[in-house]
C-alpha positions in Angstrom: 99.7 -76.5 213.5 97.6 -75.7 216.5 94.3 -77.6 216.7 91.3 -77.2 219.0 88.7 -79.9 218.9 85.1 -79.0 219.8 83.4 -81.4 222.2 81.1 -82.4 219.3 84.1 -83.2 217.1 85.7 -85.4 219.7 82.4 -87.4 220.3 81.8 -87.8 216.6 85.4 -88.8 215.9 85.1 -91.5 218.5 81.8 -92.8 217.3 82.9 -92.7 213.6 86.4 -94.1 214.1 88.2 -91.1 212.8 91.7 -90.4 214.2 93.5 -87.2 214.9 96.1 -88.3 212.3 93.2 -88.4 209.7 92.1 -85.0 210.8 95.6 -83.6 210.3 95.9 -85.3 206.9 92.6 -83.8 205.7 93.6 -80.3 206.9 96.9 -80.6 205.0 95.7 -82.4 201.9 92.0 -82.0 201.7 90.0 -80.2 199.0 87.8 -77.3 200.0 84.3 -78.2 198.7 82.2 -75.6 200.5 82.8 -72.4 202.4 80.6 -70.8 205.0 81.8 -67.2 205.4 78.9 -66.2 207.6 79.6 -68.8 210.3 80.3 -67.4 213.8 82.6 -66.9 215.6 84.8 -67.7 212.5 84.1 -68.5 208.9 84.3 -72.3 208.3 85.1 -74.6 205.5 84.1 -78.2 204.5 87.1 -80.3 203.2 87.1 -83.6 201.5 89.8 -86.2 201.3 90.3 -90.0 201.0 92.0 -91.4 204.1 92.9 -95.1 204.0 90.6 -95.4 201.0 87.7 -94.0 203.0 86.1 -90.7 201.9 85.9 -88.2 204.8 84.6 -84.7 205.3 85.9 -82.3 207.8 84.3 -79.0 208.9 86.6 -76.6 210.5 87.2 -72.9 211.2 90.4 -70.9 211.5 91.0 -68.5 214.3 93.5 -66.0 212.8 94.1 -64.2 216.2 95.2 -67.4 217.9 96.5 -69.1 214.7 94.4 -72.1 215.6 92.3 -74.6 213.6 89.0 -75.3 215.3 87.7 -78.7 214.4 83.9 -78.7 214.3 83.0 -82.1 213.0 84.1 -84.9 210.7 82.2 -87.7 209.0 82.0 -90.2 206.2 79.8 -88.7 203.5 76.7 -90.7 202.7 75.7 -91.4 199.1 72.1 -90.6 200.1 73.3 -86.9 200.4 76.4 -86.7 198.2 77.1 -87.7 194.6 79.6 -90.5 193.8 82.4 -87.9 193.9 81.6 -87.1 197.5 82.1 -83.4 196.7 78.7 -82.6 195.1 75.6 -82.4 197.3 72.6 -84.1 195.6 69.7 -81.9 194.6 
């Protein structure tokens, strides 16, 4: 699996204590909770998974030409924004 981390993703992973192992785990095991087909240069998706008992979200896109996952950002979802399932955005 080829991964390309955006500068933003690397900075946020460092600040938020999210490892590359956790990113790979979410890519392999995460549940797609939102899709953004209009994103450029590639459509993107929001994944959710528990890693080490911590809920995490990952936004990525997939470059089909290069067979590369582009990691855009990752974060721990806030209950201020998300329901208790961490998959449903509050209205």
